[in-house]
N, C-alpha and C positions, 0 to 999 in steps of 0.2 A: 930932839925932843920927842918923846912918845906920845901919841895921841890916839884915842878911840873915840869915834864919833858915830853915835847911834842915830838912826832915822826910821821913819815908817809908822810912828805913833799917831794917835788920833782918837776920834770918837767913832764908835762901831756899836751896832745894836747886838744884844745877846743873841747867840747863835752864829754870828757873823765871824769874818776871819781877818787877820792882819798879819802882814809879814814885816818884822823888823830887821834891819841891817845895821851891821857894826863894821865900819871901816877903819883899819889899822894904819898908821903911818909912823914913821920915825925909826922903825926897825922892822925885821920880818918876824911875824908871828906864825910862820908856817910850820914851825916845829913846836909850838906851844899850845898846851891845853887852853882852851877859851871857854868861858862860861856866861850865862845870863842870870841876873838876879833881879829881884822886884822888891819894891817897898810900896806898901799901901799906906794911906793916911792913919796915923797913930799907931802903926806897927813897925816893927824891926824889918830890916832887910832880910830877905830869905832867897835861898837857892832856888833856881827854876831848871836850868839845864847846863850840861857841860858836854864838850866834844874833844877828843884827843887829836893830835896833829894829823894823823893819817886818815881821820874820820872813820877809823875801824871800830871805835867804840863811843858810845853816847850815854848819858845818864840823865834822869828826870826826876824832879820831885813827884811824889804820889799824886799831888793835886792837879798836875798837868799831863801825866802819863796817859798816852793815847789820843790827846788832843794837840799837843805842841810838838814840833819837830825841830830839833837844831842840826844846821848843816854848815859847810864852810867851803869857800873857794879859795884855796891857798894861792893860786895865781893872782887873784885880785886883793889878797890879804883881807878878806871880808868873811865875817860869820853872820849866819842868818837865823831867825827864830820865826818859824811858821806856826801861827796860833789859830786853831780852828775851834769851832763850838764854843765861842767865847761866853763866859759867865759874868755876871756883874762883880762877883768876887775876884775877878782877874784884873780889876781896875787897879792900876799901881803905876809908879814910874819904874820903867825897866832899864837895867843897867848892863852894859857890857863890860866884861872883865878878862884880862889875860894874865898868864903867869910869866914871870921873867925866866924861871927854870925850864929848860928844854928836856922834857921827858914825856913819857907816854901814859902818864896816870890819869885817872878821872879824879877830880876834885870838888868838894861839895861845900866847903866853907869859905866865908869871906876872907878869912886871913890866909887862905892859900893863893890868893891872887894879888898881884903887884901893881897892875895898872887898871884904870876904871874910866869909863866914858862918864859923860855929864848926865846921861839919863834921857828917856824919851817917855812922854806920858801916853798911857793907853787908857781910855776910859770907855767901859762897856755899859751901855744904858739897858734898862730892862723894859 
């Protein structure tokens, strides 16, 4: 059974930093593109960042570019999201996602991902 488990969320002040982790189990995701999405109250889930299996390429939403960094440790089957200079508008539930297909593309849509974690809450206070 495939599982993605996020951790690292919490309450942080504006301007602060948080690092999210997503541990994958049940199969190896070392060859899969993985991503982070978020959903704020009353809004649809949106793309945040993605990274290819080799860590050679990453992509970001314009709203987080320059502040967030996605990385992965394939030996640990874990992907990370380092979030700096946090703003109140970054408050959301953050979800980790992985693709079933093994390829080297960057993907930005929810439908491009097959496996999802349960989410972790990040709250940024002003």
